[in-house]
Backbone of each chain as ProteinMPNN parsed JSONL, in Angstrom:
{"seq_chain_A": "GQNIDQPTEMTATEGAIVQINCTYQTSGFNGLFWYQQHAGEAPTFLSYNVLDGLEEKGRFSSFLSRSKGYSYLLLKELQMKDSASYLCAVRGGGFKTIFGAGTRLFVKA", "coords_chain_A": {"N_chain_A": [[7.301, 198.63, 53.34], [9.817, 196.132, 52.779], [9.088, 192.495, 53.193], [9.78, 189.173, 54.1], [8.081, 186.339, 54.977], [8.387, 183.423, 56.647], [7.739, 180.108, 58.111], [9.467, 179.352, 61.431], [10.487, 176.913, 62.422], [9.575, 173.338, 61.207], [8.429, 169.947, 61.888], [8.606, 166.711, 60.545], [7.667, 163.311, 59.201], [9.527, 160.818, 58.045], [9.166, 159.863, 54.649], [6.849, 161.11, 54.557], [4.926, 163.873, 53.459], [5.402, 167.519, 53.095], [4.708, 170.785, 53.494], [6.066, 173.874, 52.823], [5.494, 177.1, 53.607], [5.577, 180.541, 52.274], [5.21, 183.877, 52.701], [5.352, 186.983, 51.091], [6.046, 190.574, 51.045], [6.726, 192.889, 48.342], [8.643, 195.629, 47.049], [7.989, 195.59, 43.749], [8.355, 192.979, 41.813], [10.165, 190.198, 40.56], [10.535, 187.529, 40.38], [10.876, 184.28, 42.375], [12.709, 182.506, 44.691], [13.697, 179.3, 45.854], [15.844, 178.002, 47.962], [18.403, 175.526, 49.678], [19.674, 174.876, 52.776], [22.02, 173.195, 54.26], [23.085, 172.695, 57.839], [26.061, 174.667, 58.562], [26.756, 174.64, 55.681], [26.943, 175.939, 52.477], [23.905, 177.934, 51.1], [22.085, 176.324, 48.692], [20.641, 176.268, 45.429], [17.348, 175.409, 45.083], [14.66, 175.808, 43.471], [12.753, 178.034, 40.94], [10.361, 180.473, 40.699], [8.515, 182.302, 38.64], [6.139, 182.785, 37.073], [2.772, 182.702, 37.932], [1.512, 179.429, 39.383], [2.522, 175.875, 39.467], [5.801, 174.475, 39.742], [7.614, 171.727, 39.098], [10.047, 169.506, 40.251], [11.517, 166.633, 40.449], [11.291, 165.121, 43.363], [10.802, 167.602, 44.808], [8.656, 170.505, 44.907], [7.755, 173.594, 43.615], [5.286, 176.561, 44.085], [3.574, 179.435, 43.176], [1.761, 182.188, 43.948], [1.169, 185.361, 42.666], [-0.721, 187.13, 42.938], [-1.618, 186.992, 45.274], [0.982, 187.253, 47.074], [2.235, 184.801, 47.688], [3.971, 181.845, 48.482], [4.739, 178.165, 48.075], [6.942, 175.29, 49.034], [6.809, 172.176, 48.226], [7.506, 169.097, 49.799], [8.119, 165.789, 49.038], [7.939, 162.362, 49.77], [9.968, 162.263, 51.865], [13.285, 162.213, 53.101], [15.79, 161.383, 55.45], [17.846, 163.011, 54.81], [17.046, 165.356, 53.927], [16.494, 167.217, 56.229], [17.106, 170.368, 57.041], [17.455, 173.86, 56.482], [15.31, 175.806, 54.987], [15.433, 178.387, 52.559], [13.431, 181.211, 51.62], [13.415, 183.248, 48.632], [13.147, 186.609, 47.438], [13.253, 188.207, 44.147], [12.986, 191.566, 43.78], [11.802, 194.764, 42.87], [14.422, 196.534, 40.678], [15.867, 194.154, 40.738], [16.947, 193.267, 43.225], [17.61, 190.657, 45.544], [15.907, 189.625, 47.983], [16.152, 187.953, 51.031], [14.319, 185.454, 53.211], [14.057, 184.306, 56.731], [14.432, 181.777, 56.697], [13.265, 178.212, 57.095], [13.872, 176.078, 59.169], [13.71, 172.45, 58.859], [13.104, 169.587, 60.414], [13.51, 166.079, 59.877], [12.135, 163.098, 60.966], [12.731, 159.666, 61.932]], "CA_chain_A": [[8.568, 197.96, 53.438], [9.678, 194.676, 52.28], [9.155, 191.477, 53.958], [9.055, 187.833, 53.785], [7.839, 185.612, 56.304], [7.895, 181.802, 56.654], [7.875, 179.605, 59.507], [10.86, 179.178, 61.745], [10.787, 175.434, 62.321], [8.814, 172.423, 61.053], [8.884, 168.424, 61.852], [8.028, 165.728, 59.6], [8.106, 162.218, 59.487], [10.297, 160.171, 56.727], [8.385, 159.13, 53.921], [5.806, 161.866, 54.223], [5.023, 165.315, 52.644], [5.56, 168.572, 53.748], [4.923, 172.11, 52.69], [6.732, 175.068, 53.706], [4.721, 178.366, 53.243], [6.323, 182.026, 52.39], [4.37, 185.216, 52.029], [6.252, 188.002, 50.855], [5.702, 192.074, 50.571], [8.422, 193.749, 48.107], [8.564, 196.675, 45.918], [8.288, 195.005, 42.477], [8.637, 191.324, 41.787], [11.019, 189.578, 39.299], [10.925, 185.969, 40.79], [10.946, 183.813, 43.492], [13.714, 181.245, 44.846], [14.008, 178.655, 47.09], [17.405, 177.546, 48.359], [18.358, 174.481, 50.808], [21.106, 175.264, 53.488], [22.28, 172.221, 55.662], [23.844, 173.28, 58.853], [27.18, 174.694, 58.225], [27.026, 174.685, 54.534], [26.288, 177.042, 51.733], [22.72, 177.75, 50.267], [22.098, 175.56, 47.271], [19.246, 176.772, 44.44], [16.153, 174.475, 44.532], [13.991, 176.009, 42.535], [12.535, 179.554, 40.599], [9.164, 180.649, 40.056], [8.268, 183.92, 38.128], [4.531, 183.149, 36.847], [1.972, 181.61, 39.097], [1.75, 177.971, 39.075], [3.209, 175.009, 39.988], [6.909, 174.096, 38.886], [7.836, 170.288, 39.807], [11.319, 169.059, 40.112], [11.369, 165.421, 41.13], [10.434, 165.193, 44.846], [10.675, 168.817, 45.124], [7.719, 171.175, 43.713], [7.236, 175.194, 44.285], [4.099, 176.946, 43.776], [3.705, 180.758, 43.369], [0.376, 182.921, 43.699], [1.705, 186.402, 42.906], [-1.725, 187.976, 43.405], [-1.492, 186.648, 46.96], [1.875, 187.356, 47.629], [2.381, 183.53, 48.443], [4.717, 180.513, 47.698], [5.316, 177.287, 49.253], [8.015, 174.483, 48.774], [6.622, 171.027, 48.587], [8.631, 168.123, 49.641], [7.473, 164.48, 49.035], [8.736, 161.074, 50.347], [10.852, 162.847, 52.845], [14.54, 161.601, 53.441], [16.563, 162.114, 56.5], [18.937, 164.063, 54.36], [16.285, 166.741, 53.796], [16.778, 167.906, 57.487], [17.758, 171.379, 56.805], [17.155, 174.968, 56.576], [14.912, 176.168, 53.776], [15.244, 179.874, 52.59], [12.471, 181.611, 50.617], [14.046, 184.623, 48.367], [12.242, 187.132, 46.368], [14.045, 189.396, 43.757], [12.142, 192.788, 43.685], [12.298, 195.926, 41.78], [15.899, 196.764, 40.56], [16.768, 193.035, 40.707], [17.661, 192.945, 44.344], [16.785, 189.715, 45.888], [15.921, 189.649, 49.492], [15.947, 186.272, 51.648], [13.78, 185.28, 54.112], [15.052, 183.732, 57.819], [14.591, 180.158, 56.702], [12.689, 177.482, 57.862], [14.14, 174.659, 59.683], [13.188, 171.175, 58.944], [13.858, 168.334, 61.356], [12.687, 165.011, 59.382], [12.477, 162.215, 61.964], [12.511, 158.53, 61.521]], "C_chain_A": [[8.58, 196.76, 52.923], [10.045, 193.708, 53.258], [9.038, 190.246, 53.495], [9.301, 187.07, 55.133], [7.741, 184.126, 55.903], [8.433, 181.333, 57.972], [9.217, 179.293, 60.168], [11.258, 177.846, 61.897], [9.429, 174.503, 62.097], [9.496, 170.993, 61.085], [7.912, 167.616, 60.977], [8.433, 164.597, 59.644], [8.647, 161.579, 58.008], [9.4, 159.609, 56.027], [7.163, 159.937, 53.527], [5.954, 163.145, 53.353], [4.915, 166.194, 53.537], [5.895, 169.827, 53.055], [5.058, 173.081, 53.501], [6.043, 176.281, 52.788], [5.792, 179.565, 53.255], [5.209, 182.915, 51.689], [5.588, 186.45, 52.028], [5.48, 189.467, 50.423], [7.007, 193.074, 50.085], [7.79, 194.887, 47.387], [8.897, 196.319, 44.566], [8.498, 193.427, 42.61], [9.139, 190.829, 40.328], [11.107, 188.194, 39.477], [11.12, 185.661, 42.224], [11.857, 182.772, 43.709], [13.42, 180.482, 45.99], [15.132, 178.071, 47.141], [17.351, 176.451, 49.659], [19.792, 175.04, 51.482], [21.149, 174.101, 54.369], [23.193, 173.289, 56.343], [25.433, 173.331, 58.356], [27.735, 174.76, 56.903], [26.388, 175.822, 53.458], [24.807, 176.792, 51.245], [22.992, 177.283, 49.077], [20.627, 175.694, 46.592], [18.521, 175.483, 44.463], [15.403, 174.867, 43.478], [13.561, 177.608, 42.388], [11.269, 179.31, 40.306], [9.175, 182.153, 39.714], [6.757, 184.128, 37.82], [4.047, 182.257, 37.648], [1.686, 180.228, 38.281], [2.525, 177.091, 39.885], [4.452, 174.512, 39.137], [7.32, 172.662, 39.76], [9.384, 169.962, 39.417], [11.517, 167.845, 40.866], [10.58, 165.278, 42.591], [10.106, 166.597, 45.317], [9.523, 169.738, 44.11], [7.415, 172.474, 44.511], [6.164, 175.8, 43.457], [4.2, 178.555, 44.114], [2.243, 181.147, 42.999], [0.825, 184.622, 43.653], [0.752, 187.541, 43.253], [-1.775, 188.109, 45.002], [-0.154, 187.037, 47.839], [2.452, 186.278, 48.399], [3.142, 182.531, 47.724], [4.617, 179.618, 48.551], [5.887, 176.122, 48.359], [7.189, 173.367, 49.249], [7.429, 169.989, 48.588], [8.229, 166.757, 49.776], [8.655, 163.683, 49.44], [10.128, 161.646, 50.98], [11.772, 161.857, 53.255], [14.857, 161.99, 54.625], [17.244, 163.104, 56.163], [18.416, 165.496, 54.151], [16.168, 167.436, 54.977], [17.563, 169.056, 57.045], [17.266, 172.733, 56.718], [16.602, 175.268, 54.978], [14.477, 177.635, 53.453], [14.281, 180.284, 51.271], [13.099, 183.114, 49.965], [13.394, 185.343, 47.282], [13.131, 188.24, 45.629], [12.817, 190.552, 43.393], [12.564, 193.644, 42.767], [13.707, 196.158, 41.902], [16.613, 195.334, 40.894], [17.4, 192.813, 42.024], [16.974, 191.807, 45.126], [17.049, 189.964, 47.503], [15.539, 188.085, 49.935], [15.002, 186.494, 52.9], [14.663, 184.625, 55.508], [15.203, 182.389, 57.704], [13.629, 179.636, 57.422], [13.407, 176.188, 57.991], [13.456, 173.579, 59.839], [13.733, 170.261, 59.571], [12.701, 167.107, 60.533], [13.228, 163.876, 60.483], [11.843, 160.901, 61.25], [10.901, 157.861, 61.999]], "O_chain_A": [[7.525, 196.225, 52.584], [10.993, 193.84, 54.032], [8.286, 190.043, 52.542], [10.197, 187.102, 55.976], [7.082, 183.73, 54.942], [9.251, 181.88, 58.712], [10.122, 178.959, 59.404], [12.391, 177.555, 61.514], [8.371, 174.792, 62.655], [10.598, 170.717, 60.61], [6.719, 167.847, 60.777], [9.573, 164.467, 60.088], [8.112, 161.923, 56.954], [8.692, 158.787, 56.61], [6.503, 159.693, 52.516], [6.945, 163.393, 52.665], [4.451, 165.953, 54.652], [6.859, 170.052, 52.323], [4.478, 173.275, 54.569], [6.071, 176.353, 51.559], [6.716, 179.599, 54.068], [4.585, 182.785, 50.636], [6.47, 186.658, 52.861], [4.529, 189.51, 49.643], [7.843, 193.698, 50.739], [6.582, 195.011, 47.189], [9.996, 196.662, 44.13], [8.816, 192.888, 43.67], [8.596, 191.048, 39.245], [11.813, 187.596, 38.665], [11.435, 186.469, 43.097], [11.845, 181.954, 42.789], [12.935, 180.976, 47.008], [15.441, 177.506, 46.092], [16.453, 176.489, 50.5], [20.749, 175.505, 50.863], [20.288, 174.025, 55.245], [23.79, 174.257, 55.873], [26.006, 172.355, 57.873], [28.948, 174.907, 56.758], [25.382, 176.47, 53.746], [24.441, 175.643, 50.998], [23.949, 177.668, 48.405], [19.609, 175.283, 47.15], [19.02, 174.505, 43.907], [15.509, 174.187, 42.457], [13.818, 178.416, 43.28], [10.893, 178.263, 39.779], [9.73, 183.03, 40.377], [6.133, 185.151, 38.101], [4.616, 181.244, 38.053], [1.645, 179.999, 37.072], [3.13, 177.482, 40.884], [4.267, 174.161, 37.972], [7.301, 172.642, 40.991], [9.804, 170.198, 38.285], [11.709, 168.026, 42.069], [9.359, 165.347, 42.728], [9.214, 166.771, 46.147], [9.512, 169.689, 42.88], [6.977, 172.532, 45.66], [6.117, 175.59, 42.245], [4.785, 178.952, 45.122], [1.608, 180.659, 42.065], [0.796, 185.164, 44.758], [1.117, 188.622, 43.714], [-1.933, 189.107, 45.706], [-0.185, 187.121, 49.066], [3.037, 186.464, 49.466], [3.009, 182.358, 46.513], [4.428, 179.911, 49.731], [5.489, 175.931, 47.21], [6.803, 173.362, 50.418], [8.111, 169.767, 47.587], [7.919, 166.524, 50.944], [9.843, 164.003, 49.49], [11.229, 161.394, 50.491], [11.379, 160.781, 53.706], [14.268, 162.99, 55.036], [17.389, 164.071, 56.912], [19.085, 166.529, 54.179], [15.623, 168.523, 54.785], [18.706, 168.819, 56.654], [16.09, 172.612, 57.06], [17.272, 175.032, 53.973], [13.437, 178.114, 53.902], [14.382, 179.772, 50.156], [13.252, 184.058, 50.74], [13.093, 184.743, 46.25], [13.698, 189.099, 46.304], [11.824, 190.235, 42.739], [13.483, 193.439, 41.975], [14.266, 196.042, 42.992], [17.784, 195.316, 41.274], [18.437, 192.15, 42.006], [15.779, 191.96, 45.38], [18.068, 190.365, 48.066], [14.833, 187.279, 49.329], [14.946, 187.569, 53.499], [15.874, 184.451, 55.368], [15.969, 181.769, 58.441], [13.074, 180.29, 58.306], [13.521, 175.365, 57.083], [12.637, 173.491, 60.754], [14.921, 170.031, 59.343], [11.473, 167.176, 60.555], [14.407, 163.749, 60.813], [10.937, 160.854, 60.418], [10.572, 156.73, 61.643]]}, "seq_chain_B": "ETGVTQTPRHLVMGMTNKKSLKCEQHLGHNAMYWYKQSAKKPLELMFVYNFKEQTENNSVPSRFSPECPNSSHLFLHLHTLQPEDSALYLCASSQDLSPPDETTDTQYFGPGTRLTVL", "coords_chain_B": {"N_chain_B": [[30.591, 170.272, 45.112], [30.489, 173.771, 44.682], [31.72, 175.699, 42.797], [32.345, 178.077, 43.885], [34.577, 179.405, 45.841], [35.834, 180.083, 49.362], [37.925, 181.722, 51.455], [39.377, 182.387, 54.912], [37.926, 179.536, 56.045], [37.304, 179.667, 58.657], [37.249, 182.28, 61.281], [38.98, 184.047, 63.567], [39.186, 186.823, 65.564], [40.665, 190.034, 67.049], [39.159, 192.894, 68.304], [40.838, 195.016, 67.298], [42.219, 194.18, 65.107], [43.115, 193.637, 61.697], [41.88, 191.997, 59.046], [41.362, 189.765, 56.044], [38.586, 188.81, 54.207], [38.37, 186.259, 51.419], [36.9, 185.514, 48.201], [36.411, 183.417, 45.414], [35.355, 182.681, 42.335], [34.596, 180.159, 39.974], [33.1, 180.079, 37.753], [32.602, 181.609, 35.696], [30.933, 183.843, 36.209], [29.358, 187.316, 36.259], [28.595, 188.732, 38.236], [28.959, 189.389, 41.459], [28.647, 188.701, 44.92], [28.334, 189.795, 48.512], [27.425, 188.529, 51.401], [25.659, 188.551, 55.084], [25.234, 186.227, 57.566], [23.61, 186.005, 60.319], [22.783, 184.279, 63.256], [19.453, 182.726, 63.101], [18.587, 184.7, 61.735], [17.461, 186.518, 58.595], [19.454, 186.173, 55.637], [21.627, 188.732, 55.131], [22.183, 191.026, 52.523], [25.025, 192.546, 51.798], [27.128, 193.848, 49.728], [26.894, 194.217, 46.187], [28.773, 193.245, 43.175], [29.038, 194.205, 39.851], [30.189, 193.226, 37.079], [32.963, 194.078, 37.873], [32.476, 196.414, 39.056], [30.854, 198.172, 41.622], [27.395, 197.885, 42.662], [25.947, 197.955, 44.662], [25.408, 198.936, 48.013], [24.637, 197.982, 50.786], [23.919, 199.704, 53.103], [26.15, 199.474, 54.747], [28.337, 199.408, 57.572], [31.422, 201.409, 57.718], [33.81, 199.741, 58.292], [33.937, 197.572, 57.023], [35.184, 196.864, 54.294], [34.97, 196.328, 50.719], [36.448, 194.454, 48.13], [36.926, 194.344, 44.58], [39.005, 193.07, 42.365], [38.859, 191.733, 39.783], [36.472, 190.109, 37.829], [36.454, 187.433, 38.798], [37.22, 187.433, 41.498], [36.776, 188.284, 44.76], [36.937, 190.415, 47.775], [36.611, 190.838, 51.189], [37.454, 193.363, 53.473], [38.405, 193.738, 56.666], [38.102, 195.731, 59.458], [38.575, 197.066, 63.014], [36.682, 195.605, 63.99], [33.224, 194.744, 65.445], [32.163, 192.958, 68.443], [29.484, 192.191, 67.598], [29.611, 191.841, 65.023], [30.331, 189.143, 64.552], [29.526, 186.257, 62.74], [28.276, 184.222, 60.051], [29.825, 184.69, 56.853], [28.825, 184.971, 53.669], [29.451, 184.349, 50.259], [28.656, 184.69, 47.314], [28.205, 184.096, 43.573], [26.517, 185.204, 40.585], [25.399, 184.974, 37.106], [24.981, 187.386, 35.557], [23.26, 190.63, 36.382], [21.516, 191.493, 35.161], [18.848, 190.563, 33.043], [15.44, 189.153, 33.89], [15.597, 185.999, 34.326], [15.883, 182.809, 35.004], [18.443, 181.33, 34.54], [20.121, 183.016, 34.319], [20.248, 184.808, 36.764], [20.324, 183.215, 39.036], [21.653, 182.903, 41.93], [24.803, 181.324, 43.149], [26.33, 179.882, 46.152], [29.344, 180.246, 48.161], [30.802, 178.498, 50.596], [31.139, 179.944, 52.854], [32.793, 181.886, 55.411], [33.056, 181.506, 58.932], [33.32, 183.73, 61.391], [34.469, 185.13, 64.294], [34.339, 187.821, 66.334], [36.122, 188.63, 68.934]], "CA_chain_B": [[31.411, 171.337, 44.617], [29.504, 174.918, 43.912], [32.379, 176.549, 41.787], [32.603, 179.083, 44.514], [35.536, 179.128, 47.008], [36.045, 181.084, 49.965], [39.026, 181.431, 52.259], [39.475, 181.249, 55.513], [36.613, 179.051, 56.472], [37.013, 180.073, 60.064], [38.241, 183.143, 61.598], [38.977, 184.648, 65.046], [39.721, 187.898, 65.553], [40.139, 190.727, 68.02], [38.49, 194.23, 67.798], [41.848, 195.951, 66.772], [42.733, 193.361, 64.062], [42.7, 193.905, 60.33], [41.947, 190.56, 58.079], [40.763, 190.058, 54.584], [38.443, 187.359, 53.408], [38.635, 186.091, 50.184], [36.41, 184.748, 47.41], [36.924, 183.215, 44.168], [34.392, 181.766, 41.502], [35.253, 179.526, 38.65], [31.81, 179.591, 37.009], [32.544, 182.56, 34.461], [29.943, 184.869, 36.074], [29.718, 188.649, 36.359], [28.118, 189.471, 39.331], [29.262, 188.685, 42.853], [27.912, 189.456, 46.202], [28.865, 189.481, 49.845], [26.058, 188.442, 52.447], [25.988, 188.325, 56.466], [24.187, 185.545, 57.912], [23.618, 185.651, 61.727], [21.78, 182.981, 63.528], [18.117, 183.005, 63.313], [18.122, 186.182, 60.658], [17.796, 186.47, 56.979], [20.688, 186.631, 54.897], [21.54, 190.489, 54.603], [23.165, 191.463, 51.425], [26.021, 193.776, 52.105], [27.652, 194.276, 48.632], [26.947, 193.544, 44.899], [29.753, 193.846, 42.334], [28.634, 193.547, 38.678], [31.432, 193.555, 35.9], [33.891, 194.677, 38.89], [31.701, 197.558, 39.509], [30.046, 197.946, 42.997], [26.351, 198.372, 42.28], [25.142, 197.996, 45.72], [26.444, 199.081, 49.188], [23.343, 198.096, 51.7], [24.376, 200.714, 54.463], [27.154, 198.702, 55.708], [29.361, 200.166, 58.169], [32.896, 201.398, 56.876], [34.704, 198.824, 59.078], [33.882, 196.442, 56.076], [35.685, 197.301, 52.826], [35.037, 195.51, 49.413], [37.317, 194.97, 46.89], [36.706, 193.484, 43.348], [39.973, 193.403, 41.213], [38.175, 191.06, 38.688], [34.861, 189.453, 37.793], [36.572, 186.208, 39.696], [37.704, 187.604, 42.962], [36.013, 189.235, 45.746], [37.582, 190.337, 49.002], [36.12, 191.707, 52.308], [38.465, 193.726, 54.095], [37.726, 193.846, 57.918], [39.178, 196.5, 60.63], [38.068, 197.5, 64.225], [34.943, 194.922, 64.095], [32.456, 194.765, 66.991], [31.374, 191.359, 68.655], [28.008, 191.78, 66.744], [29.732, 191.464, 63.858], [30.367, 187.807, 64.5], [28.296, 185.802, 61.679], [28.637, 183.651, 58.678], [29.981, 185.746, 55.793], [28.683, 184.253, 52.493], [30.062, 185.13, 48.899], [27.628, 184.421, 46.188], [27.977, 184.87, 42.14], [25.497, 184.81, 39.508], [25.826, 185.189, 35.63], [24.498, 188.915, 35.573], [22.202, 191.052, 37.355], [20.213, 192.31, 34.09], [17.394, 189.999, 32.696], [14.838, 188.27, 34.975], [15.937, 184.828, 33.846], [16.646, 181.619, 35.994], [19.594, 180.902, 34.428], [21.184, 184.224, 34.614], [20.346, 185.31, 37.877], [20.376, 182.323, 40.098], [23.019, 182.846, 42.905], [25.543, 180.128, 43.683], [27.454, 180.339, 47.124], [30.334, 179.594, 48.591], [30.739, 177.805, 51.926], [31.275, 180.966, 53.929], [33.572, 182.149, 56.502], [32.608, 181.699, 60.137], [33.688, 184.971, 61.817], [34.09, 185.386, 65.574], [35.061, 188.883, 66.792], [36.411, 188.712, 70.572]], "C_chain_B": [[30.448, 172.398, 43.866], [30.303, 175.639, 42.684], [32.885, 177.802, 42.641], [33.374, 178.96, 45.719], [35.792, 180.27, 47.957], [37.136, 180.832, 51.323], [39.486, 182.577, 53.247], [38.047, 180.622, 55.719], [36.172, 179.237, 57.982], [37.744, 181.054, 60.574], [37.985, 183.848, 62.85], [39.688, 185.613, 64.966], [39.611, 189.006, 66.674], [39.569, 192.224, 67.513], [39.385, 195.261, 67.058], [42.512, 195.3, 65.391], [42.191, 193.82, 62.89], [42.826, 192.357, 59.658], [41.248, 190.604, 56.87], [40.063, 188.708, 54.611], [38.484, 187.335, 52.058], [37.617, 184.938, 49.575], [36.528, 184.628, 46.295], [35.823, 182.23, 43.39], [34.953, 181.398, 40.282], [34.213, 179.213, 37.732], [31.547, 180.666, 35.824], [31.522, 183.625, 34.632], [30.379, 186.04, 36.296], [29.597, 189.449, 37.397], [28.795, 188.653, 40.636], [28.687, 189.64, 44.334], [28.547, 189.018, 47.669], [27.249, 189.556, 50.713], [26.444, 188.135, 53.84], [24.671, 187.411, 56.901], [24.23, 185.315, 59.219], [22.381, 184.693, 62.365], [20.285, 183.682, 63.786], [17.761, 184.382, 62.348], [18.374, 185.753, 59.537], [18.903, 186.819, 56.661], [20.369, 188.22, 54.49], [22.823, 190.57, 53.775], [23.822, 192.666, 52.039], [26.601, 194.476, 50.852], [27.443, 193.665, 47.423], [28.166, 194.444, 43.987], [29.034, 193.232, 41.079], [29.706, 194.061, 37.467], [32.51, 194.55, 36.998], [33.397, 196.159, 39.293], [30.679, 197.452, 40.936], [28.62, 198.553, 42.432], [25.359, 198.461, 43.385], [25.922, 197.962, 47.056], [25.064, 198.963, 50.161], [23.946, 198.484, 53.071], [25.328, 199.871, 55.294], [28.105, 199.821, 56.138], [30.747, 200.319, 57.578], [33.955, 200.419, 57.255], [34.585, 197.558, 58.236], [34.159, 197.016, 54.902], [35.568, 196.439, 51.849], [35.766, 195.558, 48.789], [37.303, 194.076, 45.866], [37.777, 193.565, 42.132], [39.283, 192.699, 39.943], [37.179, 190.391, 39.026], [35.11, 187.914, 38.741], [36.815, 186.135, 41.025], [36.951, 188.732, 43.445], [36.705, 189.198, 46.881], [36.605, 191.434, 49.96], [36.98, 192.24, 53.335], [37.966, 194.236, 55.563], [38.717, 194.792, 58.752], [38.201, 197.041, 61.44], [36.445, 196.975, 64.162], [34.469, 194.919, 65.196], [32.254, 193.141, 67.392], [30.377, 191.28, 67.857], [28.292, 191.62, 65.46], [29.867, 190.001, 63.419], [29.406, 187.112, 63.509], [29.318, 185.134, 60.754], [28.714, 184.55, 57.697], [29.886, 184.774, 54.521], [28.952, 185.056, 51.273], [29.066, 184.275, 48.225], [28.122, 184.805, 44.516], [26.794, 184.259, 41.403], [26.034, 185.335, 38.196], [25.866, 186.684, 35.411], [23.586, 189.169, 36.326], [21.012, 191.577, 36.247], [18.617, 191.362, 33.774], [16.784, 189.204, 33.622], [14.824, 186.77, 34.295], [16.328, 183.797, 34.954], [17.941, 181.287, 35.934], [20.753, 181.877, 34.737], [21.496, 184.84, 36.11], [20.157, 184.32, 39.219], [21.905, 182.223, 40.886], [23.739, 181.399, 43.588], [26.606, 180.586, 45.227], [28.252, 179.691, 47.634], [29.834, 179.081, 49.86], [30.755, 178.779, 53.021], [32.38, 180.993, 54.839], [32.875, 182.524, 58.025], [33.589, 182.702, 60.966], [33.617, 185.031, 63.347], [35.009, 186.551, 65.891], [34.955, 188.724, 68.196], [36.403, 190.378, 70.903]], "O_chain_B": [[29.805, 172.164, 42.843], [29.689, 176.098, 41.722], [33.767, 178.515, 42.163], [32.835, 178.395, 46.671], [35.966, 181.388, 47.473], [37.075, 179.837, 52.045], [39.929, 183.619, 52.761], [37.063, 181.333, 55.518], [35.047, 179.034, 58.44], [38.96, 180.919, 60.439], [36.849, 184.212, 63.152], [40.779, 185.545, 64.399], [38.548, 189.016, 67.295], [39.613, 192.541, 66.324], [38.926, 196.165, 66.359], [43.278, 195.974, 64.702], [41.07, 194.326, 62.835], [43.839, 191.675, 59.808], [40.494, 191.559, 56.683], [40.638, 187.666, 54.924], [38.638, 188.403, 51.466], [37.437, 183.831, 50.083], [36.801, 185.685, 45.727], [35.513, 181.133, 43.854], [35.674, 182.132, 39.607], [34.301, 178.243, 36.979], [30.535, 180.647, 35.124], [31.141, 184.295, 33.672], [31.577, 186.189, 36.537], [30.177, 190.516, 37.601], [29.055, 187.45, 40.655], [28.452, 190.828, 44.554], [29.177, 187.973, 47.827], [26.319, 190.358, 50.629], [27.485, 187.493, 53.982], [23.488, 187.685, 56.7], [24.925, 184.342, 59.512], [21.262, 184.525, 61.882], [20.001, 184.716, 64.39], [16.662, 184.934, 62.374], [19.2, 184.884, 59.259], [19.474, 187.727, 57.266], [19.438, 188.754, 53.887], [23.993, 190.33, 54.073], [23.255, 193.571, 52.652], [26.582, 195.707, 50.878], [27.774, 192.479, 47.403], [28.438, 195.645, 44.001], [28.531, 192.108, 41.085], [29.866, 195.232, 37.123], [32.705, 195.736, 36.731], [34.163, 196.926, 39.875], [29.833, 196.567, 41.065], [28.65, 199.609, 41.8], [24.217, 198.897, 43.242], [26.863, 197.195, 47.263], [24.415, 200.006, 50.242], [24.361, 197.708, 53.932], [25.142, 199.678, 56.495], [28.54, 200.772, 55.487], [31.217, 199.367, 56.955], [34.948, 200.3, 56.537], [35.085, 196.521, 58.671], [33.287, 197.747, 54.432], [36.243, 195.446, 52.121], [36.15, 196.699, 48.533], [37.665, 192.934, 46.148], [37.455, 194.062, 41.053], [39.25, 193.45, 38.968], [36.888, 190.055, 40.174], [34.164, 187.346, 39.286], [36.7, 185.112, 41.7], [36.587, 189.756, 42.867], [37.175, 188.109, 47.208], [36.059, 192.475, 49.595], [37.271, 191.414, 54.2], [37.131, 195.14, 55.589], [39.938, 194.639, 58.724], [37.14, 197.462, 60.979], [35.401, 197.621, 64.244], [35.25, 195.097, 66.131], [32.218, 192.26, 66.532], [30.272, 190.2, 67.275], [27.399, 191.284, 64.683], [29.62, 189.609, 62.278], [28.275, 187.593, 63.573], [30.533, 185.283, 60.628], [27.74, 185.288, 57.543], [30.735, 183.901, 54.338], [28.726, 186.265, 51.227], [28.743, 183.179, 48.684], [28.413, 185.989, 44.346], [26.267, 183.158, 41.566], [27.024, 186.066, 38.178], [26.945, 187.153, 35.05], [23.001, 188.298, 36.97], [19.877, 191.958, 36.53], [17.529, 191.604, 34.296], [17.535, 188.471, 34.266], [13.794, 186.509, 33.675], [17.169, 184.141, 35.784], [18.608, 180.987, 36.924], [21.873, 181.673, 35.206], [22.581, 185.232, 36.538], [19.857, 184.787, 40.318], [22.933, 181.652, 40.524], [23.196, 180.63, 44.381], [27.447, 181.484, 45.234], [28.074, 178.474, 47.683], [28.655, 179.182, 50.199], [30.37, 178.404, 54.128], [32.934, 179.906, 55.005], [32.289, 183.582, 58.253], [34.734, 182.286, 61.14], [32.448, 184.966, 63.728], [36.23, 186.437, 65.784], [33.843, 188.672, 68.722], [36.592, 190.78, 72.051]]}, "name": "protein", "num_of_chains": 2, "seq": "GQNIDQPTEMTATEGAIVQINCTYQTSGFNGLFWYQQHAGEAPTFLSYNVLDGLEEKGRFSSFLSRSKGYSYLLLKELQMKDSASYLCAVRGGGFKTIFGAGTRLFVKAETGVTQTPRHLVMGMTNKKSLKCEQHLGHNAMYWYKQSAKKPLELMFVYNFKEQTENNSVPSRFSPECPNSSHLFLHLHTLQPEDSALYLCASSQDLSPPDETTDTQYFGPGTRLTVL"}
């Protein structure tokens, strides 16, 4: 079957670094997305990986290892506004995108 | 502003009511999607339309009926829903479904309709 696993909740301190992991098992692979979703709002696109390695965008970086079925989202210099849910999504065979349940990140002062 | 709007933002309905959710995208995209988001569960893909044609129906009960009159508009017609259908219904759009390229398949989401079925 197809499955995406990510931790349910994480807590980190303002100014720190946090890594949110995602493991997946899908039929085929055509890319992995990370989305941010604040409570009561729409998910917004953060990053996309299709090749192994690290993609960096400002304070956010995303890593992919296709052989391990593993990705992480790295958030640096955490700010209070980073408190949100982070959704890992994988586009599998047939280009259907499957979402994980999301990781709720709490940033404390 | 994501370029994808949804109305209404909140909806309360009884199990015998008929209502419709509306989604409109102003991004010139060709693919549109309906998702259901329940508390602590992954986003569940319901329907996908590409160039107005339905390409995916993810075993959704017939009490949910989608309609896509053109590439900019997507509706979800609701009839005789159950309390367990209460959820956030999200619409999304992307440029198209075909090539595995970041710029063409990134999905942009609307703000959602919070549906409560009594």
